[in-house]
N, C-alpha and C positions, 0 to 999 in steps of 0.2 A: 430361400435366403441362405447365404453362406455364413454360418456362425463363426467361421474362423477369422472373420474380419474383426471380431471383438478382441482378438489377440493384439491388435494394433493399439488398443487402449491400455497399455501396460501400467502406466502410472495411475490411471483412473481405477483400474481393477485392484491395484495394490492399496489405494486409499479406501476403496469400498470394502476390502477385506478388513482393514483396520476398523472401519466404522462398524461392521457387523460384529467383530470381536468385542469392541467396547460396548456395544448395545447388549450383547448377550451377557457379558460380565456384569454390567450394571443391572440387568434384569434378574439374573439367577444367582449371583454371588450372595453369600450370607452377609448379614449386617456388619459383622466384625471385619470382613474382608473388603468392604466398600472403600475404606480409606486408602487402599492400594491402587484404586482406579486411576488417579492422576499420574502416578509413577508408571503404571502399565501403559497408559496412553502415550506418555512421553517417550518411553522406550520404543514402542511400536512406531512412533513418528520418526525417531532417530534411525530406525531400520529402513524406513521408506526414504529418508534423506540419503543414506548410504547407498541404497539400491538405485537411486536416481542417477548416480555417477557410474553405474555399471555399463559396459559397452553394449550389452544386449538390449538396453532400453533406448539407445540413441539412433536406431535405424529409421529411415524414412518410411512412412506408411500412410495409406489412404483408406478410409472406411466409409461405409454408408453412402455409396455413390458420390464420393467427393465432399460430403458434408463435414467430415472430420479429417483433419490432416495432422500428422506429427512429424517432427524433424529434430535434428540436434538443437536448433534454435529454440523450438518449443519446449524441449526437454530442459534446456538450460534455464529458461524463464520459469518453468514450474519448480525446478530445483531451488531457485532463489526464493520463491514463495514458500517452499517447504522449510527452508532454513529459518525464515521469519516465523512461521507457525511453530516450529520446534522451540525457538526462544520464548515465544509467548506462552507455550505450554509449560516450559520450565519455570518461568517467572510466576505463573498463576497457581502453582501447586499449593502454597500456603493458603492463598485466598480460597481455593476450591475446597480445602479441608477445614475452613473456618466454621464456626458454629452456625452462622446464618446462611451459608452457601452449601454446606455438606449435603443437605436434603436434595438439592438439585444439581449436584456436581456432574452426574451422568449426562443430563440434558445439555450442560455447558459444552462438554467435549463432543457430544454427538452433533450439536449445532455447528460448532467450529469446523468439524470434518465435513459436514454437509455443504457448508458455504464454500469450502476449499474445492470440493468436487465441482460445484457450479462454476467456479473461477477457471478450473481446468478446461471445461467445455467452452467457456467464453474465448479462451486463448486459442484453442485448437479448431474452433468452428470455421468453416468456409461456406456456410449457408446461414442466413439470418434466422431461420426457424430454430436451428440448433443453438444459435447465439442467444436468442430470447429465452430458450429453455435454461441455458446456463446462467443467464443474467438473473432470472427469477429464482433459480435454485440458490444463487449466491445472496440475493437481496432479502428474501422473505425470512430465512432463519436469522439474519442480522437484526431484524426488527425485534425478534424474541430475545436476542442477546442484549440489545440495548435496554430492554425492559426487565432484565434478569433480576435486578435488585428491587423486588416488588414492594419492599417496605419503605422505600424512599420516593417522595413526591417527584424529585428531580428526574428519577429514572423513568417514571410514567410520562412526564412531560417530554423527555428526550425521545421516548419510543413513539409517542404520537407524532411529533415533528418528523421523525425519521420515516414513519409509515407514509405520512402524507407526501413527503418529498419523494420517496421511492415510487409511489404510485404516480405522482405527477410527472416525474422524470421519465418513467417507463411509457406513459401515455404520449409524451412529446416525442420520444424516440420512435415509438410505433407509428406515430403520425408521419414522421419523416420517412420511415421505411415504406409506408403505404404509398407515399408519393413516388418514391424511387421504384417500387414494384409496378405502379401504374405506368411509369415511363418505360421501364425495361422489360417487364413481363417475366422476370425471374428473381429469385432471392439468392442465387449463387453469387459469391463474391466475383468470380471470374466473369460470369455472364453479365453482371451489372457493369463491370469495368469496360467490357467491350461495347456494351450498348450505349453508355453515356458518352463514350469517346466520339461517337458519330451522331449523338442526339443531345447535344449540349444546349441548354436553354434556361429560361428563368425558373421553371419548375424544378429543374435539377438543382439549382443553387438554393432554392427554398427547402427542398428535401434535405440537402446537405446541411443547411443551417439548423434544421430541426434535429438531425442526427447529432450534430456537434453540441447542441444545447442539452440533449439527453445525456450524452457522455459528460458534459460539463457538470451536471448535478452529481454524478457518481464520483468524479475526481475532485470536486470542490473548486472548480474554476470560477473566478469572479465573472459575471454577477450571479452565479448559481450556487453561492457558497453560504447563504445565510443560515442554513440548518447546522452547519458544522460545529460552531463553538458550543451551542446549547446541547447538542447530542454528545459531544466529547465530554462536557462537564457532567452531564447527568448519568451517562453510562458508567458501569463499573470500570475501574482503571484497566483491568486486563482486557476488557472488551474495547475500550478506547484505543489501547495500543494496537489491537488487531485491526480496528477500523482505520487507524492512521497510516498503517504500513501495508498490511496484506491486501485489504480491500482497495486502497488507493493504487497500490502497485499493479494489481491484476487489471483494474480498470484502465490504467495507463497503457499497459501492454496491449489490451484489447483495442483501445482507441488507436494505437499505433498501427495495428494490423488492419483495422477497418479503413483508416485514412489512406494507407499505402496500397493495400490490396484492392480496395473497391474504388476509391476516389483519387488514386495516384495520378491518373491522366489529367485531372483537373487542378493540379497543385497550383500552377501559376495563374490559372483563370479564375479560381473560386476560393479555395480554402486557405491559401497562403496568407492573405490579408486578414481573414477571420482569425486565423491562429495568431498572427502578430498582435491583434487587438486583445485577444484573450490572455496571452502571455504577459503583456505590459500591465493590464488591469490586475491580473492575479498576483503577480510579484509585488507590485506597488501597494495595492490595497491590503494584502496580507501583511506586509511589513509595517505599514502605518498603524493598523489596528493591533498588531502584536505589541507595539510600544505601550499601549494603554492598559494592558491586562495585568491583573493582580492575582488571579487564580492560575495556578500552574497548568492545569489541564486546558483552560481556555487559551493560555499563552501558547501552548504547543499546538492547539487547534489552528490559530492564525499562522503560526510558523509552518504548519503542514500545508496550509493554503498557499503560502509563498513558495514552498518547496515544490508544490504541484506545477507552478509556473516554470520553474527551472527544469522539471522533468519534461514538460511539453516543449521546451526549447530544443530538446534533442530530436524532436520530430521535424523541425524546420529543415528544409533541404531535401528530405526524403532520400537519405543516403545510408549505405550499410554502416558507415562509421557512426551515424546517428543512432541506429538500432543498438549497436554495442555500447555506446555512451549512455543510452537510456537504461540498458540492463545493468551497467556498472553503477549508475547513479542510484537506482532502486536498491541494489545490493548494499551500497554504502549507507543509504538512508535506513535500511533495515537495522543495521548495527547501531547507527547513531541515535535514531529515534527510540528504539527499544532500550538503549542504555539509559536515556533520560526517563522513560516511563518506568524502567526498572527501579530507579531511585525514588521516583514519585510513589510508586506502588509500595515499596518497602517502608517508606516514611508514613504513608497513609495507613497501612496495615498495623503499624506499631503505635501511631499517635493520632491518626485521623486528620492530620493537618495537610492542607493542599494549597495554602496561600503563599505567595512569594515572600511576604514579610516573615513567615514562619521559618524561612531558610536563613534568616540573619544569624550570623555566627555559627553556622552549621559546621564549619571546618574545625572549630575548637572541640566540638563534642563528637562528631562523626567524620573524621578526615577522609576515610576511604570512600564513603558515599559522596563527599564533596569532590574528591578527585575524579570519580566516575562521571559525575554530572558535568564537571568542567571539561573533560574530554569530549563528552557528547555535545556540549555547547560549541566548543571549538570546531568540531567536525561539521556540525550543522551550519556554522558561520562560514566555513571554508578557509580556516586558518591552516597554513602549512606547518608541519609536514603531515598532518592527519589526513585521513582518507577523504573527508569532505572537500578538501582543496582540490584534489585530483579529479574527483567526480565533477565538480563545477568546471574545472579546466577542460576536461574532455567534452563536456556538453557545449561549452563556448566554441571549442575548436571544431566540433562536428557541425555546429550551426553555420559557422563561417565557411566551411568547406562546401556547402551546398551551392552558393552563388556568390557573386561579388557586387550585389546591389547596394546602393546607399542605404535603403531602408533596413536591410539586414544588419549593416554595421551600426545603425542607430538603435536597433532592437538590442543587440548585444551590449552596446554602451549603456543603455538604460538598465539592463540586467546587472551589469558590473556596478553601476551606481547604487542599485538596490542591495547588492551584496555588501557594500560599505555601510549602508543604512542598517542592515541586519546585524552587523557587528555590535551596534549600540544596544539593542535589546537582548541579544544573547549574553553580552557581557554584564548586563544588569543582574542576571542570575549569579554569575561568577562573583560580582561585587557583593551581592547579598551574602554569599556563603563565606567569602574570605576577608572582606573589609568591614562590612556593616556590623555593628555591635547590637546585642540584644540582652535585655535583663532576664528574659526567660527563654533561652534558646532550647531547641529540641534536645531532650536528654539523650545521653549516650545509650545506645541499644545495639543489640546484635541481631542482624537480619537473619532470616532463615537460610539454610544451606542452599535450597533451590533458588532463592532470590540472588544469593551471591554467585552461584554458578552461572545464572543467566547474565548477570552484569560482567562477569569475567569473560564470557564468550563475546559479549559486545565490545568490551575494551580491546580484546585480542583482534577483533575484526577491524575496529577503528584504526589501531596502530598497524596491523599487518597489511591491510589494503593500502595504507599510505606509504609503506616501505617497499613492499613486494609488487612489482609491476606484472607478474605472471598472470594475475587474475584478469586484468583488462586485455592483455594480449590473447589469453585463452578465449575470451568472449569475442574479440575481434576476429580471430581465426574461425570460430564457429559460425559467425554471421557471414564471413566471406565465403 
C-alpha cells in the first residue's frame, strides 16, 4: 500500500489534527485551564479555514483506487462548511462555558469536529462504501449532540426521534444502493453511471427512488421532513444551528454529487420529475407550516425546510452554473441562518425566552439584536440588496438555463410565488420586534463578546455577499 496517497486528504488530515489536539487538551489539561477549550478550538478552526484557501490545498488528487477524489470544487465546498462551523463555534463559547454545559464542553467540540470529518468524506467519496462510512460518521455523533442537554425532556425526545429517523433513512438508502449494486455489479460512481446507461429499467428507477428518499430524510425534503421541527426545538440552540446549516449543506452537496456523477445519464428519463415533485412539495409545505409557528426554533425549522427546496432547485438542469449557484446559496444561507440563530441563542442564554411573542417590542430594549435579526429575515426572504436576493436569483437563473420545457418554467413560477408567500412570515418577526408593543418586553442586556462577534461576521456576510459579486464569480470560475 502506498501511504503517500494519504497526503491527498489535506483538509481531512488538518481537521483530524485539530480533533486530536482538542481531545488531548480536554483529557490532560488541569481544571482551571478547561475554560479556555472553546477559545482554543475556535482559534484552531480559524486556522483551518485560512489554510483551506492556500494554493497547496487546491490541487486535484485521487486516493484509495479512486474511492476518494479532491479538486478545487471539493475544496471550495469544504471551505464553505468550515466557515459555517467556525461561526457556530464562536457563537457557542458562552453556552459551552455555562454552568450546565461546562462539564461536557469537550465532548461537544469533539463531536462537532467528528461529524465534520464525516461530511468531508461524503463530499469527496466516489465509491458508495466510503460514502456510507462518511454518512454514518456524520450522523451518529449528531444523535449525541441532539441529546446533549440531558436535563431537559425535550432534548431526550428530540434525540430519540433523530436516532429513529437516521436509522430509517440509512436503511432506505442502503436498500436503494443494494438494488443499484445488484444491477451494476459495482459501487464506484463512474462504474454505476456507465452500467445504468446501457441497462436502464424499472429496477433502476426503484433503486434511484430509494436513494433519493434516503437523502430526502437528511436534507429535510417533504415528505421526509416530519422529524425536523421537533429535533430543532428540543436540541440545544448551538446544535440546532449546526444541524440547520452545516448538516443540511453537506447533505445537499453530497446529493448533488450522487445525482450528477452517478445518475446524471438518467436525468430526463428518471429523476427530473422526481426532483420537480420534491421541490414543489418542500417549498410549499415548508412555507405554509412556517406561518403557524410561535416558537422561534420551530419557525426556523420550517423555514429551513423551505430553503432546502430552493437549494435543490439549483440541481435542476444538471449544469455547471447550477453547481456554482448551489454553492453560493449555501454560503449565503450560512450567514443568514446563523445570524438568526445567533440572536435566538443570545436571547435564550440571557432570558430563556424562545417564543415569537417574547420578541414584541425588542427594538426598544435591544436595537442591535433587532437590527441583526431584521437583516437575517430580509436575506432569508430574498429582499434586495441583501445576499439572499442574489442567491435566489442565481438559483432561478441556473434552473432555467438547463432546458426550455414548460414544466421547468412552471416549477420556477411556483418557487417565485412561494418566495412572495415567505415574505409574510419572515416579516412577522420584523413586525413583532419593531411594531408590536409589549407590557413586559425583554429587558436590555449585553450579549457576550463571542456572541456579538459571531453576529458581526454574519451581518458582514449578508451585506458583503449582496454588494460584492466577486464571490459568485469565483465559485463559477472554480466550477468551470
